[in-house]
N, C-alpha and C positions, 0 to 999 in steps of 0.2 A: 851443913855449915850452921854455924850458931855464933854467938855473942855478936861482937860488932860486924864481922864479917856477914852477917845474914841481913843487916840494914844496911850497911855500908856507911860511907861519911858523906856529909853535905859538901857540895863544891864550894871553893873559896867564893865569897862575895856573891853567892847566891841571893837573888831577889826577884819578887814576883812585879811584872809589868801588868798583866791582866791576871786577875785571882785565879789560881788553878788552871791556869791555859798557856801562858806564855811567860816565860822566866828567863834570866840571864845570869851568867856566872862568869868566872876566870875560865880557862881551859881546865878541863879535868885533869888532874895529875900536877897542875901548877905551871908556872911559868918555865919557858925554856932553860933557863939557867939553873931552876930548882925544880925541875920537872922529876918526878918519882914515879917509875911503874907501878909499884905497889899501891901507893895512893891513888893512881889513876884507876886502877882496877876497883878499888874500894868506892871511889866516888862514882864510877860507872854502875857499880852494884847498886847505890843508893838512886840513881837516876831511874833505873829500871824498876826498882822497887816501888818509887813513888808513881808509877804508872805513865812516866813519859812515853810518847809516840815516837818521838822524833828528836834528834840534835842537828841543829844547822850550825855548822862550823863556818866561820867567817877569815878563818885563818889563811893567809896566802899560799901556804902548804897544805899538803895531804895529811900532816901528822894527826895522829889519833883515830882516823878514818877505820884502820883495821882493826883498831881496839873495839870500836864500837861494832864492828862486823862480827868480832870474836862473841860477843855477849847478844848477837841477834838484835841489837838495837838499830832500827833505821837513822841513816845520818844522810845529809844533803849537805854538799860543799859550794859555799858561794865566795871563792875567795876576794878578798876585799884589801888590796894591796894599798898602802900609804900613800904612794906616787902614782896611782893611777885615777883615771876619771871615775867616779863612782856609778854614774848613771847608767852606764849597761847593766852592771850587778846588781843595782836597785831595782832596775825596771824586769828583771828576771826574779829576784828574791821576794818583792812585795806581793806580786799576784800569787806565787807560790805559798807565801806564807799565808795570804788571806784564806786560800783555797784549802790548804790544812786545817785552820782555825774553824772555819766555817764547817768543815767536815768532823770537828769535834776532837781532832788532835790536840796532845798537850805536848808543848815544844819549849827546849830549851836552846837558847841562842848563845854562843860564846866565841870570842876571839883568843888571843893570847892572855890578855888581862882585860879586866873589866875597868875600860877606860872611855875617853871621849867618843872613840869610834862606835864602839857598841852602843853607846847611850845616844848618839845621833842616829844610829840606824833604827833603834826602837821607837825613838821620838818621831822621826820622819815616818814609820809605819803608822803611828797612831794619827799622824797628820794627814798621810795620803790615802787611808782607808775612810777618814770622816770619824773616828772616834772623837779625836780633838783636833777640829780642822785648821786651827790658827797656829801657826809655828810657834809663836811665844809660849801660848798655854800648853802646847806639847811638850817643849823644852822645860817649861818650869814643872809639869807633871813629872817627868822622869827625874828630873833633879831632886825633887821630893822623894821619888821612890828608892833612888840611889844614895840619897844622901850626900850628894856632892854636887858642886856646880860643874856644868857643861863647858869646856873650852871652845876655842874656835874650831878645832877639826871636827867636834860633834854638831856644833851649830851649822857649818857648813853642810853637813849632810841633810840637816833638817830643811834648810834653804833649797838644797836640790830636789826635795821630796815633791814641792809643788809645781817642778817643772816636768814631772814624770806622765808617762800614760795613766790617765785616770784609771781607777779600779774598773772591773767588768760591771756593767749595769746589773742591778738586782742582787748581788752579794754582800751581804752585810755579816757581821761578826754576831752570831746568836749568845753574845755575852754582855755583862754589865760593864762599867765604866773600868778605866784602870785601876790597880788595887788600891792604891793609896799608902802612905806610910804605916799606917795600923795594921797592915794585912801581909807582913811580910814574914809572918811565922810559916813554919813547915806545915804543910797540910791544911792550909786555908782552901776552903770549897769555893767554886765558882759560883757566883749568884746569877739567878735567872735574868734575862734582859726584860726591860720592860716592853709592851707592845710597841711596834713600830721600830725597835732595833735598839742598839745600844745607847747607853744615856751616858754622855760624858761626865767626868768628875769635876767637881768645882773647888 
């Protein structure tokens, strides 16, 4: 394998949330009306080449899961349907995500598009796990990272995050703050956390 196939292609709208550890993107291969199998393969090659340990799909369906399996890329499915109560999904997703990150995994989260719901899920996670415990601050940080305002579907998910079962005692992210708009370049490395756990961005 040589050329671009060796390195693959960056998924559309890829962005770091926590530098070198947690990222988001559009569904590899593109959204359903424009989904391309070849592009999906190239983007999964890139994900593997960049050292991601796991893909987390928020798609309501199981689409793409078989493609990750074919590339021996672990994937976890937390279907987040637009018309469903998100509390049950987030109560399962957030502890799992915190555990994977605390164990050193590098994770990519996606839904069909990089929209309000993905933004709300990751902002809610930053709030829930205590990196940015105030919902407005978590929302603002993710808006800066994604360079777009978060609409009401995303903000409602952030609001739900404070109502969920709290994270397990003693489990913290061994990471620094969210990456910030200047750290969106491919290949940014994680910054070691200060003593006492992660420091929130300002």
